[in-house]
Every structure is written in C-alpha cells, then in structure tokens.
C-alpha positions, -999 to +999 in steps of 0.1 A: -728+584+611-729+600+577-724+585+543-733+550+553-748+529+525-749+495+543-742+479+576-734+442+581-746+436+616-735+411+642-713+387+622-680+369+632-652+384+611-627+363+593-603+390+580-588+370+552-553+373+566-556+343+589-562+363+621-584+351+649-621+354+644-639+383+662-673+397+664-679+431+648-701+452+625-690+464+591-699+498+575-700+500+537-696+534+520-699+533+482-677+504+471-654+504+501-654+493+538-659+525+558-654+511+593-652+478+613-663+477+649-693+483+672-714+504+649-744+524+664-778+522+649-783+541+617-810+547+590-788+528+565-800+494+552-786+464+572-777+428+565-782+405+596-751+384+600-759+371+635-745+336+638-727+338+605-691+342+593-682+374+574-652+370+551-637+387+521-653+376+489-636+344+476-612+347+448-611+320+421-574+319+412-580+294+383-612+301+363-621+295+327-651+319+326-636+340+298-665+333+274-694+322+297-694+355+315-702+371+281-731+347+276-745+350+311-728+376+333-749+367+364-722+341+374-749+323+394-728+292+403-700+315+416-721+340+436-739+312+454-704+302+467-694+336+478-670+341+449-665+378+441-635+377+418-623+353+391-589+351+375-594+340+338-571+333+309-557+302+324-542+271+308-534+290+277-572+293+270-590+326+267-606+352+245-577+373+232-559+381+210-582+369+182-578+374+145-588+341+130-621+330+146-619+294+133-586+289+150-595+309+182-624+287+191-599+259+198-586+277+229-619+290+244-638+269+270-675+269+265-675+286+231-708+281+212-712+311+188-739+327+210-716+357+214-697+363+181-659+368+183-660+403+169-630+417+188-592+413+183-573+429+212-573+425+249-587+460+256-616+453+232-625+421+250-622+439+284-645+466+272-671+441+260-669+421+292-674+452+313-704+462+291-720+428+298-723+438+335-706+409+353-718+400+388-682+392+398-649+411+394-627+397+367-591+399+358-573+381+330-540+365+322-528+365+285-535+330+272-505+316+252-528+292+233-545+322+217-512+341+213-497+312+195-527+305+173-528+342+164-491+342+153-479+307+146-513+290+138-521+254+144-487+241+134-468+214+152-434+232+154-416+259+174-422+295+165-397+310+141-375+339+153-398+364+135-429+348+149-414+348+184-406+385+181-442+391+171-455+370+200-434+390+224-447+422+210-484+411+212-478+398+248-464+431+258-493+449+243-518+427+261-500+434+294-501+471+287-538+469+280-545+456+315-537+418+316-522+406+349-498+379+336-494+351+311-505+315+311-496+284+292-513+251+285-484+230+274-503+197+274-528+209+248-521+205+210-522+243+205-490+247+226-474+212+229-447+221+203-436+253+221-400+245+234-386+257+266-365+285+251-396+299+234-414+300+268-384+316+285-384+344+259-420+351+265-417+350+303-389+376+300-416+400+288-438+390+318-409+395+342-402+430+328-438+439+335-437+425+370-465+402+362-474+365+370-466+334+349-492+305+354-487+272+337-505+240+330-473+220+327-462+198+297-469+164+313-493+156+340-490+118+339-457+099+339-429+125+340-451+151+357-424+161+382-399+167+353-425+190+337-429+210+370-391+212+370-392+227+335-417+253+346-395+262+376-364+264+354-382+286+329-394+310+356-360+312+373-342+319+341-367+346+331-369+360+366-407+358+367-431+348+395-446+313+389-480+298+396-482+261+388-518+253+378-535+222+393-501+208+404-510+173+415-506+149+385-529+122+373-502+095+379-505+087+415-495+097+450-457+092+446-454+114+415-475+140+433-450+140+462-422+145+437-440+175+422-444+190+457-407+183+463-398+203+432-418+233+444-404+231+479-368+230+466-375+260+444-388+280+473-358+270+494-336+285+466-356+317+469-378+313+438-413+329+440-434+299+432-468+286+445-495+264+431-533+258+429-554+227+427-590+220+416-614+201+439-625+173+416-614+137+418-610+137+380-597+158+352-621+173+327-615+183+291-627+181+255-626+148+236-609+165+205-577+171+227-568+135+217-560+148+182-526+162+172-523+198+161-518+190+124-552+172+124-570+204+134-551+232+118-574+236+088-607+235+107-635+210+114-642+200+078-606+191+071-604+173+104-634+152+095-618+142+062-587+130+081-608+110+105-622+091+075-587+083+062-573+050+076-537+061+069-543+095+087-557+076+116-526+054+120-505+086+120-527+102+146-523+071+168-486+080+172-495+112+190-495+112+228-522+134+241-536+146+274-560+116+272-538+088+259-508+096+281-519+074+310-525+044+287-557+034+305-589+040+286-611+027+314-605+060+332-617+082+303-655+087+306-677+104+280-700+129+297-737+136+290-742+149+254-769+149+228-746+136+200-740+102+216-766+101+244-765+063+247-727+064+253-729+091+280-714+082+314-695+052+299-657+048+297-640+046+263-626+011+269-661-004+274-675+014+244-646+002+223-649-034+235-686-035+225-677-022+191-648-046+187-625-016+181-593-001+192-600+027+217-586+054+195-606+043+165-637+045+187-628+080+197-622+090+161-657+076+152-673+095+181-657+127+169-666+121+132-703+119+140-701+152+158-691+170+126-683+206+133-696+203+170-667+181+182-660+206+210-694+196+226-680+161+234-663+163+268-647+137+290-636+132+325-603+115+334-607+095+366-573+100+383-572+115+419-579+102+454-590+120+485-556+113+500-540+133+472-564+161+478-557+162+516-519+164+510-522+190+483-546+213+501-528+210+534-496+223+518-489+260+528-484+271+492-516+256+478-548+275+471-580+261+456-595+271+422-625+260+403-608+251+370-643+257+356-666+282+340-693+302+357-727+287+349-764+291+358-792+265+362-815+287+341-810+310+312-787+306+282-762+284+301-788+260+317-778+231+295-740+236+299-719+215+322-684+222+337-676+202+368-664+223+396-685+253+387-711+248+414-689+231+440-653+242+443-653+267+472-682+250+489-665+216+487-632+230+498-646+246+530-668+215+538-640+190+531-610+208+546-626+225+575-656+206+587-648+170+575-611+165+577-603+195+600-571+200+582-576+237+581-593+262+605-620+284+591-596+314+592-569+295+573-593+281+547-607+316+541-571+330+538-563+305+511-594+317+491-589+354+497-556+371+506-534+343+494-546+344+457-549+382+459-513+385+469-503+360+442-519+380+415-507+413+429-540+428+441-542+454+468-573+463+488-590+430+479-588+397+497-588+412+532-613+430+554-599+464+566-611+499+565-605+513+530-606+478+513-631+472+485-664+459+499-664+424+485-680+402+512-691+366+516-714+360+546-721+323+552-732+296+577-702+276+589-723+245+595-742+244+562-719+259+536-712+230+512-719+215+478-750+197+466-739+189+430-726+154+421-705+140+393-735+132+370-758+159+384-734+188+385-757+218+380-770+223+416-764+254+436-743+253+468-759+258+501-752+279+532-741+312+515-765+338+530-753+372+516-728+383+490-716+419+485-696+429+454-681+464+453-706+475+480-736+462+462-757+434+476-757+407+449-771+378+470-795+384+499-809+357+521-797+331+496-814+347+466-800+368+438-810+405+440-806+412+402-780+439+410-745+434+395-716+456+401-686+435+391-657+452+374-631+441+349-599+449+367-571+462+345-536+461+358-525+496+367-560+511+369-575+526+401-601+499+403-573+474+407-557+491+436 
C-alpha cells in the first residue's frame, strides 16, 4: 500500500456518529484518514491500539484558551484528554478586536502580559496563534466583550446608534476574516448593559453569515429561565443558530428544569438551539466581576481610588453581579493566590465575619490590596449537584465543554489554575459512561466529537471516515479518567494512550512527542472543510 504515513493497528472504532463499535485498522496519509479496515502489513510506522478505543479527537465546544495557547501552545492539559480541537472566543471573552490594551485585558482569561497585545484585528490574532504552533486545532467566535469594549468602552449604557453600526461593521469584518460565530457574556460588567435589541441587531450580522451565536445568558441565578428565553427570542428574531453556554443555572434543580423546558419548547417550534455544560460542581470566575462597569472603566489605578472611597463603596453595593446575585456569600470561595495566601480556600462569609465586616467591604479590601493585579484573585461559586449534572448531560441536546483554558504542569503556565482544564473530557467519560452508565461509550464520544462539529459547522472533523482529517484519540475505556481535585487541580488525566492531530502523533504511549501540528481553522478556508 503506497503513500501510508501511519497505521493505527487493532483498535475498536467509535466512529463519532454514534454507530456500533467495531474492530478495524486505520491508515493515515498526510493529514487525512486514507482507509479503514483490515490493513495488511506495511513498512509504515504503527501505533498499537489493541484493547483500546479509537475515536475522533475530542472537540471542546466551550474553551477559554484564547491567550494561554499563545503563552504555551503545547496544550498539555487538553492533549492528555484526547482533545484535538478547541472552540475559543466564548462568553464574550477573547483576544480580538483590540485597540485599547488596558480595556481589552478585562475580557481575556489568563492574561498576564507575558505575550503583549500587539495586534488589533482577528486575522492578525489568527496569524500569531498559528505562528505559535498550537498542539490542537483552534477556531474562534467573535467575543462581544471585546467588540463592545473596542467601540463603546467600559460604559454602563446601551450602544448609541452610531456605535451599534460600528459594532456591526467590525463583527462582519471578524467573520469575514475567519471567525465562526459570535458570543456574548451578558452576566459580566463588560456587557451587562447591552439590551436585547442591541444583541438582535448584532445577531442579524451573524445570521447573514450563516454562523453560530453562543451566549452566556444575562442571569444564571434567580430568573435564569427568563434569561434563556431572552436568548431564544433574540436568536429567533435574528434567524440565527443558538448555542446556550453552560445552560444549567446556579439556582437549583427546579430552575434548571425550567431552563431545559425553554430549550425544548424552542426546538419544538423549529428553532435551531442546543446547549453545553461544564463538568464542575461550581462556577469559576474573577473576583473583580463583583464590581460594576463604571468602577473599572478608567483602569486599575482609578478603580483602587474608588475602592478607598466610602461613598463609592456604598454605590457599588447597589450593583448586582455574577457573585452577589445568589445572596449567599458562604458559597463564594477564594482560590489559592499569593496576594492573600492565608485566605485561600476560605469562603467570603467566613473571612468577613472574622474581620467584623460586610461581605462586600471584605471583597473590596481584598481587591484593593491586589493593586493592579486584581485579575489574579479568582473564586469558585459552589452551586451544582451531581443530580443536576446527570440530568443535563443525559439531555440529547447537551454536549460537554471545559469552560477552561489549556494549561501545563510545567513551563510558563505551571503556576496557573483553571478548574476543568485537566479534567473535563476525562471526568465526562468516567462519570457518564463507567460510573452512572447514562451514556454508552459510542454516545459519549458522539457528544464530544460529531455533535460539537456539526454545531459549529465543521465538515470532515468529528467523525472517522475515509477522507476525514486524521484527528484521533486512542484510549483505555477502563482507566480514562481524571486525577485532579478541587484544590489540587493541575494533575494530568489518565488512560489516554495516543493522540494524533492532523496526521501527526502528538501523544504516544501517554507521553508528549514534542510534535505539534494544530491549525487555526478559519471559516471558509480549505483547512476548515
């Protein structure tokens, strides 16, 4: 057999489409699958997949690796889980468009100045990301947080008609430069003042391009179902496909059921809507999200002055944020940090009680001590149960996502933490397949491969067939799972034996090979076929 670059020998195929598993060999030619079947011996290199499952590489439908892939493109946490493609630009956060660096850092997860923001447009960011040599494939949505900061600034008001026209123009430009859709993060101060008609006008641009709209909805505590209804209404009026990000709210099982009912009703009406969910039992965000937009619009130094002003503090306390919406400060836990190390892993209510303070005043003091490094203070929001997870992940429209950044236990990101980075796919397979048996291996793989690929609009990725791109995850059914814990999160998943990205072996026998062939996929390009 000529032109064979690699043979995966003796594995059990999970095709990504939900079909019955079957035993076969796979031939890889260049970056594509050349054949599937009983392949005769050949001089080509081989990967032994005997006793292992061979699946399409997993697709992370909800990633925040926009910046960390520039810092460390090895994507170690992802590769060790069989992830071969990440969808970034979610929740209105991302790396373009950028014209004011001070403002832009407010909508970039993991930003630390290691890689300077010296680009402005989508195509410039895509070029730089490709030059970094990512280990995984990457495609991006247009983040509304950056779009709004770029045009409106950090102002707590709707866009003016002129500003909205400019936002629409820049959104269209980003889509033309290769972005796959548009995302919003309406619970964050950067976007909280964007009204429904503003979002509809932007989604019309997305609909005209045939692209996807993904939204972190406006409320995820009390009133969460109404916020999902707003997202559905916006999408239906604009005629755009809708992906609701991490649908299940922080306000309990009943509100979660109402959110699911809104999605089901929309599907029954013929709306093209689906959703994803992260795999943590808690939310995870920056402590400064407690502040209103007006307190951050002039940069860290001005914010610090406001935090020292008792009158400004009283005004800030009137703002309902992603952290204060639930009204229970015992569920907000400060994570490990070197600014307040003695307060790490403790909840805000306990810290405040020991200080004899109101919880918000305690937070303002914690932030004030961080000076211009406020973004390094991160918190978890304890809010989910395993029963909520079971119900969400069993729903036929649900797909899992990391809601995290790619990380590595060594190198420049060794000290960084983002819960879910090392665990999401491994946890999902272990929990939903082996532990609860809610999903078969074939169905769990489908939800991590062809389902997100179809949602985004990818062809020839997410399934195993002759001619498809050779993105492969080869793993042990019995041992694939997570090791990381809540307070020891930076531990590699186990059970992933080999990973192939665009025909290149990136992980072999559980170890990185040092070879990276990920691509930045631009909508409309041949690589995105």
